[in-house]
TIVO-902010 format. One record per residue (C-alpha): residue in one letter; residue number from 1; z negated, x, y. Coordinates in nm, 3 decimals. Example, Ala and Ser with C-alpha at 12.3 -4.5 7.8 and 13.67 -1.06 7.14 Angstrom:
# TIVO-902010
+-----+-----+---------+---------+---------+
| res |   n |       w |       u |       v |
+-----+-----+---------+---------+---------+
|   a |   1 |  -0.780 |   1.230 |  -0.450 |
|   s |   2 |  -0.714 |   1.367 |  -0.106 |
+-----+-----+---------+---------+---------+
END
This chain:
# TIVO-902010
+-----+-----+---------+---------+---------+
| res |   n |       w |       u |       v |
+-----+-----+---------+---------+---------+
|   w |   1 |  -0.006 |  -0.011 |   0.010 |
|   p |   2 |   0.070 |   0.145 |   0.351 |
|   s |   3 |  -0.278 |   0.307 |   0.462 |
|   k |   4 |  -0.193 |   0.165 |   0.849 |
|   p |   5 |  -0.106 |  -0.202 |   0.861 |
|   p |   6 |   0.143 |  -0.218 |   1.159 |
|   c |   7 |  -0.106 |  -0.402 |   1.370 |
|   l |   8 |  -0.441 |  -0.187 |   1.272 |
|   k |   9 |  -0.346 |   0.099 |   1.546 |
|   g |  10 |  -0.553 |   0.452 |   1.463 |
|   t |  11 |  -0.830 |   0.536 |   1.748 |
|   d |  12 |  -1.012 |   0.869 |   1.773 |
|   v |  13 |  -1.343 |   0.699 |   1.874 |
|   n |  14 |  -1.348 |   0.492 |   1.522 |
|   a |  15 |  -1.307 |   0.795 |   1.280 |
|   v |  16 |  -1.414 |   0.688 |   0.966 |
|   h |  17 |  -1.742 |   0.913 |   0.853 |
|   a |  18 |  -1.846 |   0.947 |   0.485 |
|   p |  19 |  -2.058 |   0.636 |   0.403 |
|   s |  20 |  -2.427 |   0.746 |   0.348 |
|   a |  21 |  -2.457 |   0.842 |  -0.028 |
|   a |  22 |  -2.167 |   0.862 |  -0.269 |
|   w |  23 |  -2.375 |   0.609 |  -0.487 |
|   p |  24 |  -2.553 |   0.359 |  -0.270 |
|   r |  25 |  -2.909 |   0.344 |  -0.431 |
|   e |  26 |  -2.946 |  -0.027 |  -0.400 |
|   l |  27 |  -2.678 |  -0.015 |  -0.716 |
|   d |  28 |  -2.940 |   0.114 |  -0.909 |
|   w |  29 |  -3.165 |  -0.204 |  -0.842 |
|   p |  30 |  -3.201 |  -0.438 |  -1.180 |
|   f |  31 |  -2.988 |  -0.732 |  -0.953 |
|   f |  32 |  -2.641 |  -0.519 |  -1.035 |
|   d |  33 |  -2.500 |  -0.401 |  -1.394 |
|   d |  34 |  -2.212 |  -0.168 |  -1.412 |
|   t |  35 |  -1.920 |  -0.423 |  -1.374 |
|   h |  36 |  -2.070 |  -0.454 |  -0.979 |
|   r |  37 |  -2.136 |  -0.013 |  -0.983 |
|   h |  38 |  -1.777 |  -0.012 |  -1.076 |
|   l |  39 |  -1.632 |  -0.235 |  -0.834 |
|   k |  40 |  -1.851 |  -0.086 |  -0.518 |
|   r |  41 |  -1.696 |   0.216 |  -0.651 |
|   d |  42 |  -1.344 |   0.100 |  -0.681 |
|   l |  43 |  -1.315 |  -0.060 |  -0.337 |
|   r |  44 |  -1.498 |   0.194 |  -0.150 |
|   q |  45 |  -1.229 |   0.466 |  -0.286 |
|   w |  46 |  -0.940 |   0.201 |  -0.155 |
|   a |  47 |  -1.108 |   0.098 |   0.192 |
|   l |  48 |  -1.155 |   0.460 |   0.236 |
|   q |  49 |  -0.732 |   0.496 |   0.197 |
|   h |  50 |  -0.645 |   0.217 |   0.328 |
|   m |  51 |  -0.847 |   0.128 |   0.592 |
|   a |  52 |  -0.962 |   0.465 |   0.725 |
|   h |  53 |  -0.894 |   0.523 |   1.144 |
|   t |  54 |  -0.802 |   0.207 |   1.172 |
|   h |  55 |  -0.887 |  -0.017 |   1.480 |
|   t |  56 |  -0.762 |  -0.387 |   1.515 |
|   d |  57 |  -0.546 |  -0.441 |   1.888 |
|   e |  58 |  -0.687 |  -0.756 |   1.984 |
|   s |  59 |  -0.342 |  -0.885 |   2.120 |
|   e |  60 |  -0.210 |  -0.897 |   1.773 |
|   v |  61 |  -0.558 |  -1.063 |   1.603 |
|   d |  62 |  -0.336 |  -1.325 |   1.387 |
|   a |  63 |  -0.043 |  -1.070 |   1.301 |
|   a |  64 |  -0.311 |  -0.847 |   1.172 |
|   c |  65 |  -0.546 |  -1.073 |   0.986 |
|   q |  66 |  -0.205 |  -1.198 |   0.837 |
|   q |  67 |  -0.174 |  -0.863 |   0.684 |
|   l |  68 |  -0.497 |  -0.783 |   0.607 |
|   v |  69 |  -0.511 |  -1.072 |   0.387 |
|   h |  70 |  -0.171 |  -0.985 |   0.230 |
|   t |  71 |  -0.288 |  -0.645 |   0.147 |
|   l |  72 |  -0.631 |  -0.762 |   0.012 |
|   g |  73 |  -0.434 |  -0.963 |  -0.227 |
|   q |  74 |  -0.196 |  -0.735 |  -0.357 |
|   g |  75 |  -0.502 |  -0.514 |  -0.390 |
|   g |  76 |  -0.610 |  -0.767 |  -0.640 |
|   w |  77 |  -0.973 |  -0.783 |  -0.373 |
|   l |  78 |  -0.911 |  -1.188 |  -0.342 |
|   r |  79 |  -0.895 |  -1.256 |  -0.738 |
|   h |  80 |  -1.275 |  -1.209 |  -0.657 |
|   a |  81 |  -1.289 |  -1.491 |  -0.435 |
|   i |  82 |  -1.118 |  -1.768 |  -0.704 |
|   a |  83 |  -1.257 |  -1.968 |  -0.977 |
|   g |  84 |  -1.079 |  -1.958 |  -1.332 |
|   h |  85 |  -0.842 |  -1.701 |  -1.505 |
|   a |  86 |  -0.537 |  -1.962 |  -1.482 |
|   h |  87 |  -0.585 |  -1.983 |  -1.126 |
|   g |  88 |  -0.580 |  -1.609 |  -1.035 |
|   g |  89 |  -0.942 |  -1.584 |  -1.037 |
|   l |  90 |  -1.099 |  -1.265 |  -1.229 |
|   h |  91 |  -1.418 |  -1.496 |  -1.347 |
|   d |  92 |  -1.427 |  -1.884 |  -1.466 |
|   t |  93 |  -1.711 |  -1.870 |  -1.213 |
|   i |  94 |  -1.712 |  -1.735 |  -0.884 |
|   d |  95 |  -1.998 |  -1.418 |  -0.917 |
|   t |  96 |  -2.193 |  -1.404 |  -0.597 |
|   r |  97 |  -2.304 |  -1.037 |  -0.623 |
|   s |  98 |  -1.905 |  -0.916 |  -0.611 |
|   i |  99 |  -1.856 |  -1.150 |  -0.319 |
|   c | 100 |  -2.172 |  -0.985 |  -0.151 |
|   l | 101 |  -2.047 |  -0.642 |  -0.262 |
|   l | 102 |  -1.712 |  -0.725 |  -0.125 |
|   r | 103 |  -1.820 |  -0.836 |   0.210 |
|   e | 104 |  -2.065 |  -0.559 |   0.198 |
|   e | 105 |  -1.829 |  -0.288 |   0.176 |
|   l | 106 |  -1.525 |  -0.468 |   0.401 |
|   a | 107 |  -1.756 |  -0.536 |   0.676 |
|   w | 108 |  -1.867 |  -0.132 |   0.654 |
|   h | 109 |  -1.494 |  -0.031 |   0.697 |
|   h | 110 |  -1.338 |  -0.305 |   0.916 |
|   g | 111 |  -1.442 |  -0.662 |   1.066 |
|   l | 112 |  -1.164 |  -0.791 |   1.057 |
|   a | 113 |  -1.068 |  -0.696 |   0.661 |
|   d | 114 |  -1.426 |  -0.869 |   0.606 |
|   f | 115 |  -1.340 |  -1.212 |   0.766 |
|   a | 116 |  -1.009 |  -1.241 |   0.615 |
|   f | 117 |  -1.154 |  -1.176 |   0.259 |
|   a | 118 |  -1.455 |  -1.443 |   0.370 |
|   m | 119 |  -1.228 |  -1.674 |   0.477 |
|   q | 120 |  -1.003 |  -1.689 |   0.155 |
|   g | 121 |  -1.336 |  -1.721 |  -0.011 |
|   l | 122 |  -1.479 |  -2.015 |   0.224 |
|   g | 123 |  -1.152 |  -2.235 |   0.257 |
|   s | 124 |  -1.067 |  -2.269 |  -0.089 |
|   g | 125 |  -1.431 |  -2.264 |  -0.256 |
|   a | 126 |  -1.422 |  -2.629 |  -0.224 |
|   i | 127 |  -1.121 |  -2.621 |  -0.520 |
|   s | 128 |  -1.238 |  -2.390 |  -0.701 |
|   l | 129 |  -1.548 |  -2.612 |  -0.730 |
|   f | 130 |  -1.462 |  -2.972 |  -0.734 |
|   g | 131 |  -1.067 |  -2.975 |  -0.752 |
|   t | 132 |  -0.834 |  -3.114 |  -1.005 |
|   p | 133 |  -0.639 |  -2.891 |  -1.220 |
|   e | 134 |  -0.335 |  -2.981 |  -0.983 |
|   q | 135 |  -0.504 |  -2.919 |  -0.683 |
|   k | 136 |  -0.647 |  -2.573 |  -0.837 |
|   q | 137 |  -0.245 |  -2.463 |  -0.949 |
|   a | 138 |  -0.123 |  -2.602 |  -0.620 |
|   y | 139 |  -0.320 |  -2.357 |  -0.433 |
|   l | 140 |  -0.530 |  -2.110 |  -0.600 |
|   p | 141 |  -0.312 |  -1.856 |  -0.747 |
|   r | 142 |  -0.141 |  -1.855 |  -0.362 |
|   v | 143 |  -0.494 |  -1.793 |  -0.222 |
|   a | 144 |  -0.544 |  -1.502 |  -0.467 |
|   q | 145 |  -0.216 |  -1.334 |  -0.422 |
|   g | 146 |  -0.255 |  -1.342 |  -0.017 |
|   s | 147 |   0.008 |  -1.538 |   0.007 |
|   a | 148 |  -0.118 |  -1.842 |   0.124 |
|   i | 149 |  -0.392 |  -1.883 |   0.429 |
|   a | 150 |  -0.711 |  -2.068 |   0.344 |
|   a | 151 |  -0.934 |  -2.260 |   0.600 |
|   f | 152 |  -1.287 |  -2.476 |   0.647 |
|   a | 153 |  -1.231 |  -2.740 |   0.842 |
|   l | 154 |  -1.576 |  -2.908 |   0.883 |
|   s | 155 |  -1.724 |  -2.868 |   1.255 |
|   e | 156 |  -1.628 |  -3.099 |   1.522 |
|   p | 157 |  -1.716 |  -3.103 |   1.923 |
|   e | 158 |  -2.012 |  -3.310 |   1.849 |
|   a | 159 |  -2.078 |  -3.225 |   1.487 |
|   g | 160 |  -2.178 |  -2.846 |   1.384 |
|   s | 161 |  -2.528 |  -2.789 |   1.289 |
|   d | 162 |  -2.559 |  -3.181 |   1.233 |
|   v | 163 |  -2.265 |  -3.238 |   1.021 |
|   a | 164 |  -2.368 |  -3.596 |   0.925 |
|   a | 165 |  -2.268 |  -3.669 |   1.312 |
|   m | 166 |  -1.872 |  -3.614 |   1.247 |
|   q | 167 |  -1.654 |  -3.838 |   1.415 |
|   c | 168 |  -1.333 |  -3.729 |   1.258 |
|   s | 169 |  -1.206 |  -4.064 |   0.990 |
|   a | 170 |  -0.980 |  -4.104 |   0.727 |
|   k | 171 |  -0.855 |  -4.446 |   0.645 |
|   l | 172 |  -0.688 |  -4.565 |   0.334 |
|   d | 173 |  -0.345 |  -4.643 |   0.387 |
|   g | 174 |  -0.182 |  -4.785 |   0.027 |
|   d | 175 |  -0.141 |  -4.432 |  -0.120 |
|   h | 176 |  -0.155 |  -4.272 |   0.149 |
|   y | 177 |  -0.477 |  -4.139 |   0.406 |
|   v | 178 |  -0.457 |  -4.152 |   0.782 |
|   i | 179 |  -0.649 |  -3.872 |   0.967 |
|   d | 180 |  -0.748 |  -3.862 |   1.337 |
|   g | 181 |  -1.018 |  -3.684 |   1.508 |
|   e | 182 |  -1.053 |  -3.312 |   1.608 |
|   k | 183 |  -1.218 |  -3.008 |   1.425 |
|   t | 184 |  -1.304 |  -2.694 |   1.637 |
|   w | 185 |  -1.446 |  -2.321 |   1.571 |
|   i | 186 |  -1.216 |  -2.368 |   1.270 |
|   s | 187 |  -1.155 |  -1.988 |   1.137 |
|   n | 188 |  -0.821 |  -1.923 |   1.082 |
|   g | 189 |  -0.694 |  -2.229 |   1.249 |
|   g | 190 |  -0.358 |  -2.131 |   1.395 |
|   i | 191 |  -0.253 |  -1.917 |   1.093 |
|   a | 192 |  -0.384 |  -2.123 |   0.789 |
|   d | 193 |  -0.151 |  -2.302 |   0.551 |
|   f | 194 |  -0.378 |  -2.524 |   0.411 |
|   y | 195 |  -0.728 |  -2.702 |   0.562 |
|   v | 196 |  -0.978 |  -2.826 |   0.352 |
|   l | 197 |  -1.059 |  -3.148 |   0.562 |
|   f | 198 |  -1.380 |  -3.307 |   0.590 |
|   a | 199 |  -1.393 |  -3.653 |   0.756 |
|   r | 200 |  -1.541 |  -3.991 |   0.767 |
|   t | 201 |  -1.440 |  -4.294 |   0.502 |
|   h | 202 |  -1.710 |  -4.514 |   0.629 |
|   e | 203 |  -1.836 |  -4.598 |   0.207 |
|   a | 204 |  -2.171 |  -4.536 |   0.422 |
|   p | 205 |  -2.372 |  -4.408 |   0.735 |
|   g | 206 |  -2.458 |  -4.043 |   0.794 |
|   a | 207 |  -2.388 |  -3.755 |   0.490 |
|   k | 208 |  -2.280 |  -4.045 |   0.254 |
|   g | 209 |  -2.006 |  -4.141 |   0.435 |
|   i | 210 |  -1.807 |  -3.833 |   0.423 |
|   s | 211 |  -1.521 |  -3.739 |   0.215 |
|   a | 212 |  -1.336 |  -3.384 |   0.168 |
|   f | 213 |  -0.958 |  -3.333 |   0.164 |
|   i | 214 |  -0.671 |  -3.100 |   0.144 |
|   v | 215 |  -0.467 |  -3.074 |   0.430 |
|   d | 216 |  -0.150 |  -2.878 |   0.451 |
|   a | 217 |  -0.082 |  -2.719 |   0.787 |
|   a | 218 |   0.288 |  -2.841 |   0.796 |
|   t | 219 |   0.139 |  -3.211 |   0.786 |
|   p | 220 |   0.330 |  -3.393 |   1.093 |
|   g | 221 |   0.028 |  -3.508 |   1.326 |
|   l | 222 |  -0.166 |  -3.215 |   1.289 |
|   e | 223 |  -0.149 |  -3.017 |   1.606 |
|   i | 224 |  -0.343 |  -2.674 |   1.712 |
|   a | 225 |  -0.500 |  -2.888 |   2.046 |
|   e | 226 |  -0.631 |  -2.509 |   2.133 |
|   r | 227 |  -0.683 |  -2.126 |   2.042 |
|   i | 228 |  -1.033 |  -1.995 |   2.074 |
|   e | 229 |  -1.103 |  -1.625 |   2.206 |
|   v | 230 |  -1.445 |  -1.533 |   2.127 |
|   i | 231 |  -1.592 |  -1.144 |   2.215 |
|   a | 232 |  -1.497 |  -1.022 |   1.835 |
|   p | 233 |  -1.139 |  -1.126 |   1.804 |
|   h | 234 |  -1.070 |  -1.351 |   1.496 |
|   p | 235 |  -0.823 |  -1.667 |   1.480 |
|   l | 236 |  -1.016 |  -1.952 |   1.564 |
|   a | 237 |  -0.889 |  -2.335 |   1.671 |
|   r | 238 |  -0.933 |  -2.632 |   1.789 |
|   l | 239 |  -0.776 |  -2.894 |   1.563 |
|   r | 240 |  -0.679 |  -3.242 |   1.659 |
|   f | 241 |  -0.526 |  -3.532 |   1.397 |
|   k | 242 |  -0.322 |  -3.759 |   1.533 |
|   h | 243 |  -0.227 |  -4.067 |   1.255 |
|   a | 244 |  -0.157 |  -3.772 |   0.983 |
|   r | 245 |  -0.088 |  -3.911 |   0.694 |
|   i | 246 |  -0.140 |  -3.720 |   0.346 |
|   p | 247 |  -0.113 |  -3.852 |   0.027 |
|   a | 248 |  -0.450 |  -4.001 |  -0.168 |
|   s | 249 |  -0.413 |  -3.725 |  -0.437 |
|   q | 250 |  -0.526 |  -3.495 |  -0.181 |
|   l | 251 |  -0.849 |  -3.650 |  -0.152 |
|   l | 252 |  -1.076 |  -3.310 |  -0.284 |
|   g | 253 |  -1.380 |  -3.499 |  -0.500 |
|   e | 254 |  -1.534 |  -3.822 |  -0.533 |
|   r | 255 |  -1.473 |  -4.031 |  -0.180 |
|   g | 256 |  -1.785 |  -4.042 |  -0.008 |
|   s | 257 |  -1.904 |  -3.693 |  -0.190 |
|   g | 258 |  -1.792 |  -3.440 |   0.101 |
|   f | 259 |  -2.083 |  -3.362 |   0.210 |
|   k | 260 |  -2.171 |  -3.255 |  -0.122 |
|   v | 261 |  -1.909 |  -3.046 |  -0.132 |
|   a | 262 |  -1.935 |  -2.887 |   0.153 |
|   m | 263 |  -2.303 |  -2.791 |   0.121 |
|   a | 264 |  -2.247 |  -2.661 |  -0.247 |
|   t | 265 |  -1.951 |  -2.444 |  -0.120 |
|   l | 266 |  -2.160 |  -2.328 |   0.150 |
|   d | 267 |  -2.425 |  -2.252 |  -0.062 |
|   v | 268 |  -2.202 |  -1.984 |  -0.246 |
|   f | 269 |  -2.020 |  -1.814 |   0.071 |
|   r | 270 |  -2.415 |  -1.846 |   0.308 |
|   t | 271 |  -2.536 |  -1.566 |   0.110 |
|   s | 272 |  -2.205 |  -1.368 |   0.133 |
|   v | 273 |  -2.275 |  -1.406 |   0.529 |
|   a | 274 |  -2.589 |  -1.198 |   0.475 |
|   a | 275 |  -2.424 |  -0.929 |   0.253 |
|   a | 276 |  -2.159 |  -0.876 |   0.558 |
|   a | 277 |  -2.430 |  -0.836 |   0.816 |
|   l | 278 |  -2.592 |  -0.599 |   0.569 |
|   g | 279 |  -2.228 |  -0.361 |   0.600 |
|   f | 280 |  -2.235 |  -0.372 |   0.983 |
|   a | 281 |  -2.597 |  -0.274 |   1.031 |
|   r | 282 |  -2.543 |  -0.023 |   0.735 |
|   r | 283 |  -2.255 |   0.130 |   0.912 |
|   a | 284 |  -2.422 |   0.145 |   1.248 |
|   l | 285 |  -2.719 |   0.339 |   1.064 |
|   d | 286 |  -2.418 |   0.556 |   0.957 |
|   e | 287 |  -2.284 |   0.616 |   1.259 |
|   s | 288 |  -2.638 |   0.669 |   1.404 |
|   i | 289 |  -2.723 |   0.914 |   1.148 |
|   h | 290 |  -2.401 |   1.128 |   1.228 |
|   w | 291 |  -2.431 |   1.080 |   1.619 |
|   v | 292 |  -2.789 |   1.208 |   1.650 |
|   k | 293 |  -2.740 |   1.535 |   1.441 |
|   q | 294 |  -2.484 |   1.670 |   1.677 |
|   r | 295 |  -2.565 |   1.571 |   2.040 |
|   h | 296 |  -2.807 |   1.774 |   2.264 |
|   m | 297 |  -3.052 |   1.673 |   2.495 |
|   f | 298 |  -3.282 |   1.930 |   2.608 |
|   g | 299 |  -3.195 |   2.244 |   2.413 |
|   h | 300 |  -3.220 |   2.007 |   2.082 |
|   a | 301 |  -3.048 |   1.780 |   1.868 |
|   l | 302 |  -3.131 |   1.448 |   1.922 |
|   a | 303 |  -3.267 |   1.381 |   1.572 |
|   d | 304 |  -3.530 |   1.652 |   1.608 |
|   f | 305 |  -3.707 |   1.378 |   1.881 |
|   q | 306 |  -3.989 |   1.171 |   1.676 |
|   i | 307 |  -3.872 |   0.889 |   1.901 |
|   t | 308 |  -3.524 |   0.935 |   1.736 |
|   q | 309 |  -3.675 |   0.923 |   1.391 |
|   t | 310 |  -3.913 |   0.647 |   1.452 |
|   k | 311 |  -3.605 |   0.443 |   1.559 |
|   l | 312 |  -3.401 |   0.528 |   1.234 |
|   a | 313 |  -3.689 |   0.469 |   1.030 |
|   d | 314 |  -3.704 |   0.077 |   1.168 |
|   m | 315 |  -3.329 |   0.088 |   1.112 |
|   a | 316 |  -3.344 |   0.175 |   0.729 |
|   t | 317 |  -3.673 |  -0.064 |   0.662 |
|   l | 318 |  -3.492 |  -0.339 |   0.819 |
|   l | 319 |  -3.152 |  -0.268 |   0.647 |
|   d | 320 |  -3.344 |  -0.231 |   0.308 |
|   a | 321 |  -3.597 |  -0.566 |   0.318 |
|   a | 322 |  -3.258 |  -0.749 |   0.419 |
|   c | 323 |  -3.075 |  -0.619 |   0.129 |
|   l | 324 |  -3.378 |  -0.727 |  -0.093 |
|   l | 325 |  -3.318 |  -1.041 |   0.032 |
|   t | 326 |  -2.949 |  -1.098 |   0.000 |
|   y | 327 |  -2.932 |  -0.963 |  -0.350 |
|   r | 328 |  -3.220 |  -1.144 |  -0.488 |
|   a | 329 |  -3.037 |  -1.440 |  -0.364 |
|   a | 330 |  -2.712 |  -1.355 |  -0.507 |
|   w | 331 |  -2.850 |  -1.257 |  -0.843 |
|   l | 332 |  -3.057 |  -1.594 |  -0.879 |
|   r | 333 |  -2.699 |  -1.801 |  -0.802 |
|   d | 334 |  -2.547 |  -1.608 |  -1.066 |
|   q | 335 |  -2.850 |  -1.666 |  -1.353 |
|   g | 336 |  -2.781 |  -2.039 |  -1.247 |
|   h | 337 |  -3.061 |  -2.107 |  -0.988 |
|   r | 338 |  -3.035 |  -2.314 |  -0.669 |
|   i | 339 |  -3.059 |  -2.091 |  -0.379 |
|   t | 340 |  -3.119 |  -2.321 |  -0.076 |
|   q | 341 |  -3.400 |  -2.168 |   0.023 |
|   e | 342 |  -3.302 |  -1.815 |  -0.083 |
|   a | 343 |  -2.980 |  -1.848 |   0.049 |
|   a | 344 |  -3.135 |  -1.942 |   0.425 |
|   m | 345 |  -3.370 |  -1.643 |   0.404 |
|   a | 346 |  -3.154 |  -1.417 |   0.315 |
|   k | 347 |  -2.902 |  -1.538 |   0.595 |
|   m | 348 |  -3.141 |  -1.553 |   0.864 |
|   t | 349 |  -3.318 |  -1.213 |   0.783 |
|   a | 350 |  -3.004 |  -1.005 |   0.733 |
|   t | 351 |  -2.838 |  -1.139 |   1.048 |
|   e | 352 |  -3.160 |  -1.101 |   1.240 |
|   n | 353 |  -3.223 |  -0.766 |   1.147 |
|   a | 354 |  -2.835 |  -0.633 |   1.154 |
|   q | 355 |  -2.872 |  -0.706 |   1.520 |
|   r | 356 |  -3.185 |  -0.546 |   1.556 |
|   i | 357 |  -3.039 |  -0.278 |   1.378 |
|   i | 358 |  -2.709 |  -0.227 |   1.580 |
|   d | 359 |  -2.862 |  -0.279 |   1.881 |
|   m | 360 |  -3.079 |   0.022 |   1.839 |
|   a | 361 |  -2.775 |   0.220 |   1.746 |
|   v | 362 |  -2.612 |   0.109 |   2.073 |
|   q | 363 |  -2.946 |   0.263 |   2.250 |
|   l | 364 |  -2.910 |   0.565 |   2.011 |
|   h | 365 |  -2.544 |   0.638 |   2.157 |
|   g | 366 |  -2.637 |   0.610 |   2.494 |
|   g | 367 |  -2.331 |   0.524 |   2.765 |
|   l | 368 |  -2.079 |   0.590 |   2.511 |
|   g | 369 |  -2.290 |   0.273 |   2.297 |
|   v | 370 |  -2.125 |   0.047 |   2.576 |
|   k | 371 |  -1.767 |   0.219 |   2.585 |
|   k | 372 |  -1.500 |  -0.026 |   2.440 |
|   g | 373 |  -1.314 |   0.074 |   2.133 |
|   t | 374 |  -1.613 |   0.257 |   2.029 |
|   m | 375 |  -1.770 |   0.145 |   1.678 |
|   v | 376 |  -2.122 |   0.076 |   1.775 |
|   e | 377 |  -1.979 |  -0.125 |   2.048 |
|   s | 378 |  -1.759 |  -0.308 |   1.786 |
|   l | 379 |  -2.048 |  -0.416 |   1.569 |
|   y | 380 |  -2.211 |  -0.514 |   1.854 |
|   r | 381 |  -1.975 |  -0.786 |   1.923 |
|   e | 382 |  -1.903 |  -0.832 |   1.553 |
|   i | 383 |  -2.273 |  -0.931 |   1.450 |
|   r | 384 |  -2.346 |  -1.176 |   1.709 |
|   a | 385 |  -2.137 |  -1.440 |   1.587 |
|   l | 386 |  -2.330 |  -1.398 |   1.196 |
|   r | 387 |  -2.625 |  -1.508 |   1.340 |
|   i | 388 |  -2.500 |  -1.884 |   1.468 |
|   y | 389 |  -2.184 |  -1.944 |   1.159 |
|   e | 390 |  -2.229 |  -2.151 |   0.884 |
|   g | 391 |  -2.611 |  -2.208 |   0.994 |
|   a | 392 |  -2.729 |  -2.095 |   1.277 |
|   t | 393 |  -3.061 |  -1.888 |   1.246 |
|   e | 394 |  -3.287 |  -2.199 |   1.385 |
|   v | 395 |  -3.114 |  -2.384 |   1.128 |
|   q | 396 |  -3.187 |  -2.188 |   0.841 |
|   q | 397 |  -3.596 |  -2.136 |   0.949 |
|   l | 398 |  -3.550 |  -2.584 |   0.900 |
|   i | 399 |  -3.415 |  -2.533 |   0.597 |
|   i | 400 |  -3.667 |  -2.291 |   0.482 |
|   g | 401 |  -3.959 |  -2.468 |   0.632 |
+-----+-----+---------+---------+---------+
END
């Protein structure tokens, strides 16, 4: 594969330093088996070859994301995000630890690569879990190959954390559903080939009156109402549906079960958000260790000062604490346990700790830490959204409480 996709530009300030250890110590924890250890090793070797010295041109983020999805598909990594050998997946069920290891490693190398991988999984996860054989065959192989881009359309202007407040409607009209309403903050909006959409079908008030659908991007009546720019550039959009007609066969799961479909999908991938935060935090720590060894002040390396060492100690401890919670949750799910609480603890702790770690990394880098285009400045922008999407920290606190 090309070591530099055409939309990923080289830059000296983002030179990739070797990860902190050739064989991460956490892989010796009992949460993992040899399959996971080999996965981590193989992905690291691949990523160092294909994503070294890369930086996304923010004016070309759509093309960069499309290229990354294709590259990850060609490399075989997207197969981990799909359930079922018959549909291109590597496992009959999604292995949560593999998803987490992949996201952590990809986030260390390239934030948009992590995003591209994650959205292929989240956008198709409901099909893996609840799709009919025909739906799975129509969509999942293309997702695994990187030839179709998936998206997950749940949030609305007045229904973010409060999913049950959604207003987008789907009315049965003969053998079709007619969809009206809006969705917003939709990742991959504008570049996706299909959307897993959640809409109100009115079987009952609140969460019990929501159903899930697969909507192809070319469906008449579906339009991109707005492209949304955020501090860390990712493809995002607001979608508008005006009498968009889809076949009734595009219903995903049973009528009225959409809330269950959404929550089951998020349960799989919420833990992986924590893993992405680990990747960003670990990169910040590695960058900081490299920097303080070479930066000199008052005749000494910055690393020689006790105040520096206390910051590094805090960063390392926060990282390990988040790592333990993240892979505990992933291991429990792979053992067949329901992990709503454990996933919430992992997501909350990992994202909040990563924010603190990256903030300390910026401080250690001084002025260079806020220079646009440097690695720690990029990480500072990347981490902020993780404390909000797929359930803000405050929502995780409510779940745990």
